[in-house]
BAKERO-648144 format. One record per residue (C-alpha): residue number from 1; residue in one letter; x, y, z. Coordinates in Angstrom, 3 decimals, always signed. Layout:
BAKERO-648144
+-----+----+----------+----------+----------+
:   i : aa :        X :        Y :        Z :
+-----+----+----------+----------+----------+
: NUM :  a :        X :        Y :        Z :
...
+-----+----+----------+----------+----------+
END
This chain:
BAKERO-648144
+-----+----+----------+----------+----------+
:   i : aa :        X :        Y :        Z :
+-----+----+----------+----------+----------+
:   1 :  m :  -30.873 :  -22.407 :  -24.078 :
:   2 :  k :  -28.637 :  -19.405 :  -24.499 :
:   3 :  q :  -24.889 :  -20.002 :  -24.534 :
:   4 :  s :  -24.296 :  -17.953 :  -21.355 :
:   5 :  t :  -27.054 :  -19.882 :  -19.548 :
:   6 :  a :  -25.598 :  -23.174 :  -20.725 :
:   7 :  r :  -22.187 :  -22.194 :  -19.381 :
:   8 :  f :  -23.729 :  -21.274 :  -16.030 :
:   9 :  v :  -25.586 :  -24.590 :  -15.785 :
:  10 :  s :  -22.410 :  -26.500 :  -16.644 :
:  11 :  l :  -20.415 :  -24.578 :  -14.021 :
:  12 :  f :  -23.133 :  -25.127 :  -11.409 :
:  13 :  a :  -23.183 :  -28.866 :  -12.158 :
:  14 :  f :  -19.407 :  -29.035 :  -11.789 :
:  15 :  m :  -19.435 :  -27.152 :   -8.485 :
:  16 :  t :  -22.247 :  -29.319 :   -7.173 :
:  17 :  a :  -20.366 :  -32.476 :   -8.068 :
:  18 :  c :  -17.229 :  -31.210 :   -6.383 :
:  19 :  s :  -19.020 :  -30.178 :   -3.215 :
:  20 :  t :  -20.815 :  -33.495 :   -2.644 :
:  21 :  p :  -19.402 :  -36.846 :   -1.450 :
:  22 :  g :  -19.271 :  -37.905 :   -5.084 :
:  23 :  g :  -16.945 :  -35.010 :   -5.725 :
:  24 :  d :  -14.316 :  -36.652 :   -3.530 :
:  25 :  t :  -13.735 :  -33.734 :   -1.138 :
:  26 :  s :  -12.604 :  -36.183 :   +1.532 :
:  27 :  r :   -9.163 :  -36.599 :   +0.006 :
:  28 :  s :   -6.551 :  -34.951 :   +2.157 :
:  29 :  v :   -3.928 :  -32.683 :   +0.680 :
:  30 :  p :   -0.375 :  -33.155 :   +1.986 :
:  31 :  g :   +0.418 :  -30.418 :   +4.481 :
:  32 :  a :   -3.170 :  -29.197 :   +4.702 :
:  33 :  d :   -5.221 :  -29.258 :   +7.895 :
:  34 :  v :   -8.543 :  -28.974 :   +6.065 :
:  35 :  a :   -9.410 :  -30.402 :   +2.661 :
:  36 :  p :  -10.115 :  -27.685 :   +0.061 :
:  37 :  s :  -13.797 :  -27.026 :   -0.676 :
:  38 :  f :  -13.627 :  -28.380 :   -4.214 :
:  39 :  g :  -10.937 :  -31.002 :   -3.748 :
:  40 :  i :   -8.340 :  -28.904 :   -5.543 :
:  41 :  g :   -5.451 :  -26.716 :   -4.417 :
:  42 :  r :   -3.690 :  -26.742 :   -1.074 :
:  43 :  t :   -3.202 :  -24.622 :   +2.018 :
:  44 :  a :   -0.590 :  -21.902 :   +1.590 :
:  45 :  t :   +2.626 :  -22.471 :   +3.504 :
:  46 :  p :   +3.810 :  -19.994 :   +6.167 :
:  47 :  a :   +6.599 :  -18.900 :   +3.813 :
:  48 :  e :   +4.123 :  -18.180 :   +1.011 :
:  49 :  i :   +1.874 :  -16.224 :   +3.356 :
:  50 :  a :   +4.842 :  -14.213 :   +4.663 :
:  51 :  t :   +5.656 :  -13.131 :   +1.105 :
:  52 :  l :   +2.259 :  -11.426 :   +0.840 :
:  53 :  d :   +1.857 :  -10.392 :   +4.483 :
:  54 :  i :   +3.707 :   -7.086 :   +4.108 :
:  55 :  d :   +1.072 :   -4.550 :   +5.132 :
:  56 :  v :   +2.092 :   -1.733 :   +7.470 :
:  57 :  r :   -0.533 :   -0.198 :   +9.739 :
:  58 :  p :   -0.783 :   +3.493 :  +10.647 :
:  59 :  d :   +0.675 :   +2.709 :  +14.090 :
:  60 :  g :   +3.741 :   +1.171 :  +12.431 :
:  61 :  l :   +2.925 :   -2.479 :  +13.074 :
:  62 :  g :   +4.446 :   -4.451 :  +10.232 :
:  63 :  l :   +7.419 :   -2.187 :   +9.585 :
:  64 :  p :  +10.533 :   -4.299 :   +8.918 :
:  65 :  a :  +14.079 :   -3.885 :  +10.179 :
:  66 :  g :  +16.148 :   -1.404 :   +8.214 :
:  67 :  s :  +16.731 :   +2.345 :   +8.015 :
:  68 :  g :  +17.453 :   +5.229 :   +5.710 :
:  69 :  n :  +17.679 :   +9.001 :   +5.493 :
:  70 :  a :  +17.034 :  +11.589 :   +2.801 :
:  71 :  v :  +20.681 :  +11.682 :   +1.709 :
:  72 :  a :  +20.534 :   +8.016 :   +0.742 :
:  73 :  g :  +16.985 :   +8.462 :   -0.484 :
:  74 :  a :  +18.038 :  +11.065 :   -3.039 :
:  75 :  r :  +20.095 :   +8.414 :   -4.831 :
:  76 :  v :  +17.282 :   +5.867 :   -4.763 :
:  77 :  y :  +14.770 :   +8.453 :   -5.911 :
:  78 :  a :  +16.923 :   +9.612 :   -8.827 :
:  79 :  a :  +17.455 :   +6.055 :  -10.012 :
:  80 :  r :  +14.013 :   +4.531 :   -9.442 :
:  81 :  c :  +11.385 :   +7.267 :   -9.015 :
:  82 :  a :  +12.296 :  +10.501 :  -10.825 :
:  83 :  s :  +11.376 :   +9.231 :  -14.289 :
:  84 :  c :   +7.692 :   +9.235 :  -13.277 :
:  85 :  h :   +7.515 :  +11.776 :  -10.444 :
:  86 :  a :  +10.073 :  +14.308 :  -11.830 :
:  87 :  p :  +13.486 :  +15.163 :  -10.347 :
:  88 :  e :  +12.112 :  +17.208 :   -7.449 :
:  89 :  g :   +8.893 :  +15.261 :   -6.894 :
:  90 :  q :   +6.767 :  +17.864 :   -8.643 :
:  91 :  g :   +5.009 :  +15.213 :  -10.715 :
:  92 :  t :   +4.641 :  +14.474 :  -14.421 :
:  93 :  p :   +1.771 :  +13.298 :  -16.624 :
:  94 :  a :   +2.929 :   +9.768 :  -15.811 :
:  95 :  g :   +3.258 :  +10.164 :  -12.051 :
:  96 :  a :   +1.555 :  +12.085 :   -9.252 :
:  97 :  a :   +3.182 :  +15.036 :   -7.500 :
:  98 :  l :   +4.795 :  +14.021 :   -4.213 :
:  99 :  v :   +5.986 :  +17.393 :   -2.985 :
: 100 :  g :   +3.990 :  +20.493 :   -2.140 :
: 101 :  r :   +2.361 :  +22.087 :   +0.882 :
: 102 :  i :   -0.832 :  +24.139 :   +0.821 :
: 103 :  p :   -0.012 :  +27.864 :   +1.357 :
: 104 :  n :   -1.267 :  +29.446 :   +4.575 :
: 105 :  d :   -2.300 :  +26.019 :   +5.864 :
: 106 :  e :   -5.348 :  +25.983 :   +3.584 :
: 107 :  f :   -6.635 :  +22.598 :   +2.570 :
: 108 :  p :   -9.007 :  +22.777 :   -0.420 :
: 109 :  f :  -10.599 :  +19.544 :   -1.588 :
: 110 :  g :  -13.113 :  +20.620 :   -4.231 :
: 111 :  a :  -13.208 :  +22.395 :   -7.549 :
: 112 :  e :  -12.375 :  +25.694 :   -5.872 :
: 113 :  a :   -8.821 :  +24.477 :   -5.370 :
: 114 :  s :   -6.445 :  +25.895 :   -7.941 :
: 115 :  g :   -2.722 :  +26.169 :   -8.510 :
: 116 :  s :   +0.053 :  +23.607 :   -8.374 :
: 117 :  d :   +0.248 :  +23.720 :   -4.569 :
: 118 :  a :   -3.412 :  +22.726 :   -4.188 :
: 119 :  r :   -2.816 :  +19.106 :   -5.179 :
: 120 :  k :   -3.035 :  +16.155 :   -2.834 :
: 121 :  t :   +0.655 :  +15.523 :   -2.226 :
: 122 :  v :   +2.433 :  +13.706 :   +0.584 :
: 123 :  g :   +2.985 :  +17.050 :   +2.275 :
: 124 :  s :   -0.587 :  +18.288 :   +1.998 :
: 125 :  y :   -2.733 :  +15.183 :   +2.209 :
: 126 :  w :   -1.032 :  +12.016 :   +3.511 :
: 127 :  p :   -2.094 :  +11.369 :   +7.152 :
: 128 :  y :   +0.510 :   +8.761 :   +8.204 :
: 129 :  a :   +4.158 :   +8.385 :   +7.282 :
: 130 :  t :   +3.959 :   +4.667 :   +8.022 :
: 131 :  t :   +1.400 :   +4.005 :   +5.318 :
: 132 :  l :   +3.606 :   +5.913 :   +2.889 :
: 133 :  y :   +6.171 :   +3.188 :   +3.563 :
: 134 :  d :   +3.486 :   +0.559 :   +2.947 :
: 135 :  y :   +2.504 :   +2.046 :   -0.408 :
: 136 :  v :   +6.032 :   +2.553 :   -1.704 :
: 137 :  n :   +7.034 :   -0.934 :   -0.579 :
: 138 :  r :   +4.184 :   -2.769 :   -2.281 :
: 139 :  a :   +3.438 :   -0.609 :   -5.321 :
: 140 :  m :   +6.609 :   +1.214 :   -6.376 :
: 141 :  p :   +8.461 :   +1.618 :   -8.632 :
: 142 :  f :   +5.705 :   +1.360 :  -11.198 :
: 143 :  d :   +7.697 :   -0.825 :  -13.589 :
: 144 :  k :   +8.866 :   -3.249 :  -10.905 :
: 145 :  p :   +6.765 :   -2.985 :   -7.724 :
: 146 :  g :   +8.128 :   -4.631 :   -4.608 :
: 147 :  s :  +11.724 :   -4.612 :   -5.859 :
: 148 :  l :  +13.108 :   -2.074 :   -3.363 :
: 149 :  t :  +14.880 :   -3.311 :   -0.240 :
: 150 :  p :  +13.643 :   -2.149 :   +3.193 :
: 151 :  d :  +16.611 :   +0.240 :   +3.456 :
: 152 :  e :  +15.784 :   +1.713 :   +0.034 :
: 153 :  v :  +12.131 :   +2.166 :   +0.961 :
: 154 :  y :  +13.006 :   +3.853 :   +4.262 :
: 155 :  a :  +15.444 :   +6.102 :   +2.400 :
: 156 :  v :  +13.055 :   +7.197 :   -0.350 :
: 157 :  v :  +10.302 :   +7.756 :   +2.222 :
: 158 :  a :  +12.745 :   +9.905 :   +4.212 :
: 159 :  w :  +13.613 :  +11.856 :   +1.043 :
: 160 :  t :   +9.926 :  +12.471 :   +0.335 :
: 161 :  l :   +9.280 :  +13.630 :   +3.894 :
: 162 :  w :  +12.334 :  +15.893 :   +3.804 :
: 163 :  k :  +11.310 :  +17.462 :   +0.498 :
: 164 :  n :   +7.981 :  +18.291 :   +2.128 :
: 165 :  a :   +9.796 :  +19.951 :   +5.077 :
: 166 :  i :   +8.470 :  +17.374 :   +7.536 :
: 167 :  i :  +11.805 :  +15.913 :   +8.726 :
: 168 :  g :  +15.469 :  +16.885 :   +8.462 :
: 169 :  e :  +17.766 :  +15.722 :   +5.677 :
: 170 :  t :  +19.837 :  +13.522 :   +7.984 :
: 171 :  d :  +17.002 :  +12.254 :  +10.176 :
: 172 :  v :  +17.044 :   +8.468 :  +10.128 :
: 173 :  m :  +13.750 :   +6.713 :   +9.444 :
: 174 :  d :  +13.265 :   +3.203 :  +10.790 :
: 175 :  r :  +10.582 :   +1.117 :  +12.497 :
: 176 :  t :  +10.885 :   +3.299 :  +15.624 :
: 177 :  t :  +11.230 :   +6.821 :  +14.227 :
: 178 :  l :   +8.845 :   +6.597 :  +11.275 :
: 179 :  p :   +5.693 :   +6.025 :  +13.379 :
: 180 :  a :   +6.660 :   +9.084 :  +15.457 :
: 181 :  v :   +6.544 :  +11.420 :  +12.441 :
: 182 :  r :   +3.572 :  +13.745 :  +12.686 :
: 183 :  m :   +2.154 :  +14.427 :   +9.235 :
: 184 :  p :   +0.658 :  +17.878 :   +8.517 :
: 185 :  a :   -2.672 :  +16.377 :   +7.442 :
: 186 :  r :   -3.042 :  +13.955 :  +10.373 :
: 187 :  d :   -5.836 :  +15.882 :  +12.089 :
: 188 :  r :   -7.737 :  +16.498 :   +8.873 :
: 189 :  f :   -8.972 :  +12.918 :   +8.836 :
: 190 :  v :  -11.592 :  +11.599 :  +11.252 :
: 191 :  p :  -12.952 :   +8.078 :  +11.813 :
: 192 :  d :  -16.236 :   +7.197 :  +10.163 :
: 193 :  d :  -18.397 :   +6.585 :  +13.250 :
: 194 :  r :  -21.689 :   +6.066 :  +11.436 :
: 195 :  e :  -23.452 :   +3.099 :  +13.009 :
: 196 :  k :  -24.367 :   +1.492 :   +9.684 :
: 197 :  y :  -20.671 :   +1.144 :   +8.808 :
: 198 :  r :  -19.489 :   -0.011 :  +12.235 :
: 199 :  v :  -17.336 :   -3.124 :  +12.125 :
: 200 :  v :  -18.252 :   -5.671 :  +14.785 :
: 201 :  r :  -15.342 :   -7.803 :  +15.917 :
+-----+----+----------+----------+----------+
END
């Protein structure tokens, strides 16, 4: 019997033992409503779930309290973002360009696109300002994702929008104003209505 096959058989035997009465799945776990499938682990607490439940939808659902504008965002950006994305958001080999609008409202996607302004930046490609908040909040800065406060995220998002000439420098972004921002690329995205990919709820 090959080594990989032997490992599979051993794993299958273990899982079978754990999923049968002999595997002792009837033991309850303190604080859990349902015993785990394999008799190990426990149900996550509400506090633990809340730590990970930070997604922000396109309509703004999930945005936290807090606020910021581009003036404050410039300071956050310089300290936490510029090393990868360059001082003015033009991008570096280490970080994507954030700033840039397609000239004459053109929107090339393929190989025919050329020039620095033909890249997919926040100003030319991003359809929702709210999901920009979501991405910055969960994934940035690269060396310490999730370390920015809500006010810092709102501020750096406001700075990015301002640099792309989408909002004013002193416009305050918060859970009310951010969903109202109309991104230049909003109407360039359409729902996938193909029947084979329809989600049934």
